[in-house]
Every structure is written in C-alpha cells, then in structure tokens.
C-alpha positions as CSV (number, residue, x, y, z in Angstrom):
1,M,0.0,0.0,0.0
2,N,2.8,2.4,0.9
3,A,4.8,1.4,-2.1
4,S,1.9,2.0,-4.5
5,T,1.2,5.4,-2.8
6,H,4.8,6.4,-3.2
7,A,4.7,5.4,-6.8
8,V,1.6,7.4,-7.5
9,S,3.1,10.4,-5.6
10,D,6.3,10.1,-7.6
11,R,4.4,9.9,-10.9
12,L,2.3,13.0,-10.0
13,Y,5.4,14.9,-8.9
14,R,7.2,14.0,-12.2
15,N,4.2,15.0,-14.3
16,R,4.0,18.3,-12.4
17,R,7.7,19.0,-13.0
18,I,7.3,18.2,-16.7
19,K,4.3,20.5,-17.0
20,N,6.2,23.2,-15.1
21,A,9.2,22.9,-17.3
22,I,7.1,23.1,-20.5
23,A,5.2,26.2,-19.1
24,L,8.5,27.9,-18.2
25,G,10.0,27.1,-21.6
26,L,7.0,28.5,-23.5
27,S,6.9,31.5,-21.3
28,G,10.6,32.1,-21.9
29,L,10.2,31.7,-25.6
30,A,7.3,34.2,-25.6
31,T,9.4,36.7,-23.6
32,L,12.3,36.3,-26.0
33,F,10.0,36.7,-29.0
34,G,8.6,40.0,-27.6
35,L,12.0,41.3,-26.5
36,F,13.5,40.6,-29.9
37,W,11.0,42.8,-31.7
38,L,11.3,45.5,-29.0
39,V,15.1,45.6,-29.2
40,W,14.9,45.6,-33.0
41,I,12.5,48.6,-33.0
42,L,14.5,50.5,-30.4
43,W,17.8,49.8,-32.2
44,T,16.5,50.9,-35.6
45,T,15.0,54.0,-34.0
46,L,18.2,54.9,-32.2
47,R,20.5,54.1,-35.1
48,T,18.6,55.9,-37.8
49,G,17.4,58.7,-35.6
50,L,20.8,59.4,-34.1
51,A,22.3,59.6,-37.6
52,A,19.6,62.2,-38.6
53,M,20.3,64.4,-35.6
54,K,21.7,67.8,-36.3
55,P,21.7,71.3,-34.7
56,S,19.3,72.7,-37.2
57,L,16.7,70.2,-35.9
58,F,16.1,72.5,-32.9
59,T,16.6,75.9,-34.7
60,Q,14.7,75.6,-38.0
61,M,11.0,75.2,-38.9
62,T,9.5,72.3,-40.7
63,P,10.5,72.6,-44.3
64,P,8.5,72.7,-47.5
65,P,8.6,69.6,-49.7
66,G,12.0,68.5,-50.8
67,S,13.9,71.0,-48.6
68,D,16.0,70.6,-45.5
69,G,14.8,72.0,-42.2
70,G,14.1,71.2,-38.6
71,L,11.4,70.5,-36.0
72,A,11.6,73.7,-33.9
73,N,8.0,74.6,-34.3
74,A,6.8,71.0,-33.8
75,L,8.9,70.6,-30.6
76,F,7.5,73.9,-29.3
77,G,3.9,72.9,-30.2
78,S,4.3,69.5,-28.5
79,A,5.7,71.0,-25.4
80,I,3.0,73.6,-25.1
81,M,0.1,71.2,-25.7
82,S,1.6,68.6,-23.4
83,V,2.0,71.1,-20.6
84,G,-1.5,72.4,-21.2
85,A,-2.8,68.8,-21.0
86,I,-1.0,68.3,-17.7
87,L,-2.3,71.6,-16.3
88,I,-5.9,70.6,-17.2
89,G,-5.8,66.9,-16.4
90,T,-3.8,66.8,-13.2
91,P,-5.9,69.0,-10.8
92,I,-9.1,67.4,-12.0
93,G,-7.6,63.9,-11.7
94,V,-6.1,64.5,-8.3
95,A,-9.5,65.9,-7.0
96,A,-11.4,62.9,-8.5
97,G,-8.9,60.4,-7.1
98,T,-9.2,62.0,-3.7
99,Y,-12.9,61.8,-3.7
100,L,-12.8,58.1,-4.7
101,A,-10.2,57.2,-2.0
102,E,-11.5,59.3,0.9
103,Y,-15.2,59.8,0.4
104,A,-16.5,57.0,-1.9
105,R,-14.1,54.1,-1.1
106,K,-16.8,51.6,-0.4
107,H,-19.8,53.4,-1.9
108,P,-21.5,52.1,-5.0
109,I,-21.1,55.4,-6.8
110,G,-17.3,55.1,-6.3
111,E,-17.3,51.7,-8.0
112,V,-19.3,53.2,-10.9
113,I,-16.8,56.0,-11.2
114,R,-13.9,53.6,-11.1
115,F,-15.5,51.5,-13.8
116,V,-16.1,54.5,-16.1
117,N,-12.5,55.7,-15.4
118,D,-11.2,52.3,-16.4
119,I,-13.2,52.5,-19.7
120,L,-11.7,55.9,-20.3
121,L,-8.3,54.7,-19.5
122,S,-8.5,51.9,-22.1
123,A,-10.4,54.0,-24.7
124,P,-8.6,54.4,-28.1
125,S,-7.0,57.9,-28.3
126,I,-8.6,58.4,-31.7
127,V,-12.0,58.2,-30.1
128,L,-11.1,61.0,-27.7
129,G,-9.8,63.0,-30.6
130,L,-13.0,62.6,-32.4
131,F,-15.0,63.6,-29.3
132,V,-13.0,66.9,-28.9
133,Y,-13.3,67.5,-32.7
134,T,-17.0,67.3,-32.4
135,L,-17.2,69.3,-29.2
136,V,-14.6,72.0,-29.9
137,V,-13.3,72.1,-33.4
138,R,-16.7,71.9,-35.2
139,T,-18.1,74.4,-32.8
140,S,-15.3,76.9,-33.2
141,G,-14.9,76.2,-36.9
142,H,-11.2,75.7,-36.9
143,F,-8.4,73.5,-35.5
144,S,-6.5,74.9,-32.5
145,G,-3.8,74.2,-29.9
146,Y,-6.5,74.5,-27.2
147,A,-8.4,71.5,-28.7
148,G,-5.2,69.5,-29.0
149,A,-4.3,70.2,-25.3
150,L,-7.9,69.2,-24.3
151,S,-7.8,65.9,-26.2
152,L,-4.4,65.1,-24.5
153,A,-5.9,66.1,-21.2
154,L,-8.6,63.4,-21.6
155,I,-5.8,60.9,-21.8
156,V,-4.0,62.3,-18.8
157,L,-7.1,62.4,-16.6
158,P,-7.8,58.7,-16.1
159,V,-4.2,57.9,-15.4
160,V,-4.0,60.6,-12.7
161,V,-7.3,59.5,-11.2
162,R,-6.3,55.9,-11.0
163,T,-2.8,56.7,-9.5
164,T,-4.2,59.2,-7.0
165,D,-6.9,56.8,-5.9
166,E,-4.5,53.9,-5.4
167,M,-1.7,56.0,-3.7
168,L,-4.1,57.5,-1.2
169,Q,-5.6,54.1,-0.4
170,L,-2.1,52.9,0.4
171,V,-1.7,55.5,3.2
172,P,-2.2,53.8,6.5
173,S,-5.6,54.5,8.2
174,T,-3.8,55.2,11.5
175,M,-2.4,58.4,10.0
176,R,-5.9,59.6,9.3
177,E,-7.1,58.5,12.7
178,A,-4.2,60.2,14.5
179,A,-4.8,63.5,12.8
180,L,-8.5,63.5,13.2
181,S,-8.2,62.6,16.9
182,L,-6.3,65.8,17.4
183,G,-9.2,67.8,16.0
184,V,-7.6,68.5,12.6
185,P,-10.3,69.1,9.9
186,Q,-10.7,66.6,7.2
187,W,-9.6,68.9,4.4
188,K,-6.4,69.7,6.3
189,V,-5.7,66.0,6.9
190,T,-6.0,65.4,3.2
191,M,-3.8,68.4,2.3
192,Q,-1.1,68.2,4.9
193,V,-1.0,64.5,5.8
194,L,-2.3,62.3,3.0
195,Y,-1.0,64.3,0.0
196,R,2.5,64.4,1.6
197,S,2.6,60.7,2.0
198,A,1.1,59.9,-1.5
199,L,3.0,62.7,-3.3
200,P,5.8,60.5,-4.9
201,G,3.2,58.1,-6.3
202,I,1.0,60.9,-7.6
203,V,4.0,62.6,-9.3
204,T,5.0,59.3,-10.8
205,G,1.5,58.9,-12.3
206,V,1.7,62.4,-13.8
207,L,5.1,61.7,-15.3
208,L,3.8,58.4,-16.8
209,A,0.8,60.3,-18.2
210,L,3.1,62.8,-19.7
211,A,5.2,60.0,-21.3
212,R,2.0,58.5,-22.7
213,I,0.8,61.7,-24.4
214,S,4.2,62.5,-25.8
215,G,3.8,60.2,-28.8
216,E,0.0,60.5,-29.4
217,T,-0.8,61.3,-33.0
218,A,-4.4,60.4,-33.6
219,P,-6.0,63.0,-31.2
220,L,-3.9,65.8,-32.6
221,L,-4.8,65.0,-36.2
222,F,-8.4,65.8,-35.3
223,T,-7.8,68.8,-33.0
224,A,-4.5,70.7,-33.5
225,L,-3.9,69.4,-37.1
226,N,-0.5,71.0,-38.1
227,N,1.2,74.2,-38.8
228,Q,4.4,74.6,-40.9
229,Y,5.3,77.9,-39.2
230,W,6.1,78.9,-35.7
231,T,3.1,80.0,-33.6
232,H,2.5,80.5,-29.9
233,D,-1.2,81.3,-30.4
234,L,-3.1,78.3,-29.1
235,S,-6.3,79.4,-30.8
236,Q,-4.7,78.5,-34.2
237,P,-3.5,75.2,-35.7
238,M,-0.3,74.1,-34.1
239,A,2.5,71.7,-35.1
240,S,3.5,68.7,-33.0
241,V,6.2,66.1,-33.3
242,P,4.0,63.0,-33.6
243,V,1.9,64.5,-36.4
244,V,5.1,65.7,-38.2
245,I,6.5,62.2,-37.9
246,F,3.3,60.7,-39.2
247,Q,3.2,63.0,-42.3
248,Y,6.9,63.0,-43.1
249,A,7.2,59.2,-42.8
250,M,4.7,58.8,-45.6
251,S,6.3,61.3,-47.9
252,P,8.5,60.5,-50.9
253,Y,11.4,62.8,-49.8
254,D,14.5,61.5,-48.1
255,S,15.0,64.7,-46.2
256,W,11.6,64.4,-44.6
257,H,12.3,60.7,-43.8
258,A,15.4,61.8,-41.9
259,L,13.4,64.4,-40.0
260,A,10.8,61.8,-39.1
261,W,13.5,59.5,-37.7
262,A,15.1,62.3,-35.8
263,G,11.7,63.2,-34.3
264,A,11.1,59.6,-33.4
265,F,14.5,59.5,-31.7
266,V,13.7,62.6,-29.7
267,V,10.3,61.3,-28.5
268,T,11.8,57.9,-27.6
269,L,14.6,59.6,-25.6
270,F,12.1,61.8,-23.8
271,V,9.8,58.9,-22.9
272,L,12.9,57.0,-21.7
273,L,14.0,59.8,-19.4
274,L,10.5,60.3,-18.0
275,S,10.3,56.5,-17.3
276,L,13.7,56.6,-15.5
277,L,12.7,59.6,-13.5
278,S,9.5,58.1,-12.4
279,R,11.3,54.9,-11.4
280,A,13.9,56.9,-9.5
281,I,11.1,58.7,-7.6
282,L,9.5,55.4,-6.6
283,L,12.8,53.8,-5.6
284,R,13.7,56.8,-3.5
285,N,10.3,56.8,-1.8
286,K,10.6,53.0,-1.1
287,A,14.0,53.5,0.4
288,S,12.9,56.3,2.6
289,H,10.0,54.1,4.0
290,D,12.4,51.2,4.5
C-alpha cells in the first residue's frame, strides 16, 4: 500500500515537474520573442534617428517639400500642448482620485466612477480626438492648440485618477485617525498628511501620463492638425512632433524621412528619461520608507 502510494506520488510529482518545465519554456520563448522585436525597433530608431540628428533640428522650422529644415515649431507645439494637458488633467484627476479614495471608497457610486474611469483609461485615443473634434473644433470652426491640449488632457485624466486613488488608499488609516483625533479638519488632513505621503506616487503617475501623451498622434490630427510655421497662439492650428513624424514618414522625400526618424528618436529619448525619472522617484520613496 505504501509502495503504491509512493509510486503514485512520484508519478504525479514527475508530471508536475514536466508540465512546469514546459510552461516555463513556453513563457521564456514568448518573452524572448517579444524582446527581440522590442530591441529591434529600439535599435532601428536609435541608429537611424541618431544619424539624422543635427543642430538645425532645434533651430529651423519644418521645411517645404524637398527641402531641409528642422522641427523647432513642432517641438514647441508638442511642449505647449503637453504642458497644457497636464495643467488641465492633473488638478481634476487628483481631485477625483481624492474623492474616490476618501469619500467613496466603499460606496456604490465610487465603484461606478472607477469602472467608467477604467473604460476611459483603455479608450482608443482616436475616439477621444473625435470627441474633442465634435465638441470643440466643429463648434469653433477651426483647429487649435487648445483643442489639442484638451484631447491630450482626456488621456492624462484617467491615469492621474487611478494613480491618486491607489496611492491614497495605500496611506495607513492610522495616520488619518491620529490626525482626526487631534481635531484636525478633514480637508487639512487630506492636504497636509495624505498628500504628503502619497505625493511621490502621484507625481509618478503624472510623469507616466506625460510620457504617454508625448507620442500621441491620432487625437492631434483631429484637433490641432499641423502648422508649418512657428506660432504661440493656441487658438490657431499648431504643429506637433507626432503629427510631423506621421506626415513625413509617408512622404517620398529622403530629407523628410530623416526628420521623421530624428523626431522619433527625440520622442523615444524623452519617454525613456521620464520613465527613468518616475522609477527613481518610486525607488527613493521606497528606500525612505524602509
């Protein structure tokens, strides 16, 4: 009886080890497959984009067909609209995340808001661009930088809401209870205690949202469109790096192809730096808590 039991146990153990080895092997192959294409894309972008980098990229405007030039107006437009999106989406997102974490944590309406926020978080950016196009562009009768910033803000908003909600929920309840027991008003507890504890996580969420909108093309095609010239008037069409990359990559001109690769390199480097910065903030916060 014992011998047969041991034999069955050994057989089951052997089968589990075989299945585990197969699963690990397939998982490893899938990881290598994905990493191969990722490394290939990054290497191609870095190699081709770095070769196309030149000082005029930051000093000259986008050129007419067949001419050399730079991306100064596109870089400026992307920076202005991205900053505008952060300024619009961050305060609203932090306020909404605070409401979910502090006032509607276990309330049904909080679950509904989280569900809708998750839908907005996974919504295609082109849908958000079409929404702003219908709401703003068609109403005003022309494309504008304001519409572009608003469409990007709709991408920033759900990221900041989710991050703020989760970071505030991670703050220990004892900190709330200790502050409230001293007679501190709820709003002051939120501002001076909870936000200080959750600030690194919230800042990380904002940086990740900024990294996400840096390469968005579809919303800007329907809202800001493009502008070959330098403009700081947000009420007019405004150039952006993703849209210029999209248009120049499909052109038949080699000089435009080089500018498209250079723009892709700049965007990739910017996103990489933001990712490293957000990771550094998280690691520093973790080290301080340890």
